[in-house]
N, C-alpha and C positions, 0 to 999 in steps of 0.2 A: 772058802769064802765065796760069797755070792756077789757078783758084780752088780752094781746098780745100773739099771737100765736108764739110758738117757731118753728123755722125752723127745719124740720127733718134732714137737712144736717148740720153736724158739720163743724166748720170753718177749712178750709184747711191750713196746715202748709207749709211754704215755704221750698222747698227742697234746701239743701245746695249744691252748685256746687262743683263738684270734682276738685281737683287741676289740673292745666293744665299739659298736658303730656310733658315730656321732649323731646326736639328735638334731632336729631341724634348727633349733636355736643356736647350738654350737657351730653347726655348719655355716649358718648365716653370719655369725660373728667372725669366724675365721676368714670367710670371703671378704667381709667388710674390712678387716685388718689388712689384707693383701691389697685391696683397692686403695686404702688410705696410704699405705707405704708407697705405692706407685705414684700417687698424686704428690706426696712429699718429695720424692726423688725428682719428679718433673719440675716441681716448684723451686727446688734448690738450684737446678740448672738455669732456670730463668733468672733467679735472684743473683746468681753468680755473674751473669752477663750484665745485669743492672748495676751491681756493686763495682764491677770492673770499669764500666763507663763512668760511674760517679767518682771513682777514685782518680781517673784521668782528669776529670773536670776540676776536682778539688785541688789537685796538684798545681793547677794554674792560678789559684787564688792565693795571694800573699797572706801569710800568717793564719791560714784557715785552721790548721791543726791546733796551734796554741790557743787560738780564740775559743774554740769549742771546749777545750779542757779547762781553761780559766773560768769560763762562764758556767760550767757544770757545778751545781751546788755541792756534790759529793767529792768529785775528783779535785776540785780547786783547793779544798782543805788539805790535800795531800801533796801539793806542789810547793817546792821551795823556790826561792828567787833564782837560784842557779838552774833549776829545772825549767822555769819559764823562759829564761834566756836561751837555753839550749833548744827548747821546743819550737823556737822561731824558725829553726832550720828543718822542721818536720814537714815532709811533703807527701808521705803515703803511709797508710796503715792497712795491713792485710790480715785476714783470718782465713784459715783453711780448715773446713770441717769434713770429716770422713763420712762414708755411707752409713755407718752405724750410729751416727748422731753424737758420738763421743768426741769432744774436742781434744786434740792432742797438742801438747806444747813441746817445742824443740828450741832450746835456747840458742840464740845466735850471738856469738861473741862480738862485742863492740870494740873496735880498735880506736881507743881514745888517743888523742894527741898528748904529748908530754905535759903533765901538770893539769890536765883537763878531765881526769877520771872522776866523775861525780860520785860513783859508787864507793870508791876508795876514800874520797873526802868525807862522805857521809858516815862511813864506818869509823874513821879516825875521830870525827866529831863526837859520835856517840860514846866512844870509849873514854874520851877526856872530859866530856861534859858531865854536869851533875845530873841527878835523877830528874830534877824538875825541868831542866833545860832539855834533857833527852826526851821527856814526855811531850814537851811543847814543839820540838822540831821533828818533822816527819822524815822518814828515810827517803832516799832519792826515788823519783818516779821510775827510773830505769832498773831498780832492784826487783820490781815486780816480774820482769821478764827473765830473771836469772835465778830467782828463788823457786825451788821445786816443791816447796811445801804448799799447803792449802791456805796459808795465812793471807795471801793476796788474791785468792780466788774470787772474792766478792768484787774487788775493784776491777778485775779483768772481765767479770761478767757484766759489770756496768758498761764497760767500753763495748763489749760484744753485743749485748742485748738492748742497750739504751742509746748510746751515742752513735754507734756505727749504722744502724738502720735508718736513723733520721738525724743527721748532724746539724741540719739547718736550724732546728729549733733552738739550738744553743749558739749558733753562729749569729743569728739575727737578734739576739737579746740586746746588744748595745743600740741597734737601730730602733728597736721598740722604745727604749728609754729616750732616745732623741725625739721620737714622735710625741711621746708624752710631754717632754719638755717644751716642744713647740706648741702643743695644745695648751700647756700652762701659760705660756707667754700670751697666747690669744685671749685666754680668760682674763689675764691681768690687764690687757689693753681694753677689753670690754668694761672691766670695773673702773678703769681710769676715765673712760668716756662717760660712764654713768655718773661718776663724781663730778665731772665737768658740767654735765647737764644740770645736775642739782645746784651747783654753784651759780650757773647762769640764771636759773629760775629764781634763786635767792636774790641775786642782784636786781632782777626785774621787779621783784616784790618790793625791795627797798626803794627803787626809783619811783614806783607808784606811790608809796607812802610819803616820799619827799614831795611829790607833786601835790598830794592832798594837803600837806602841811602848808605849802606855798599858797594854795587857793584859799585856805582858811585865813592866813595872815592878810591876804589882799581884801577879803571880805570885811575884816575888822577895820582896816584902814578906810574903806568906803563908808562904813557906818560913822566913824569919827568925823569925816569930812561933812556928812549930812548934818551932824549935830552942830 
């Protein structure tokens, strides 16, 4: 048998190709994305201080939380009478967003006093009520924070994105109505003054006509005396 000679050269390994170099446009877009991310992170830190200060001020205003929820056109339709009464004790709402921009929800158990659990009452009501009544009566406001499904995500986004950044737009709604009411009263006063002026002018015209009639009668009497 003839032994096979081994080649003195070891088999060559294939060299892996380096990733293709980024073009000028891709490099520019990547750099811009990094800059945008830095600005967003800086903006979040500034906003966090702003929201913290605003939260401290809002906690000092009586019934601030319940007022903005009741005046909001979307949230108000989801509040029951028991929810409104309970929200009078609301003093602070907080949101914590992580660096990756994904909101994370962690349920905090509410320690209700005996006979005051609104979520339990809402569940019992829905089980006993007819379909029509169940459709008309919404679940408790507080179930949004314990339900891990996406059913209440829209409502929570409304609070996070619409109410929380600018709550004053909904807190000042009653005051705006009062101002409109005062303006309406002023318009009514002006209308009444205008009617009074018209009545006075009408009375003056009638007085002048009466004077003309009296002068005409005096002239007729003088003519009779001359005859």
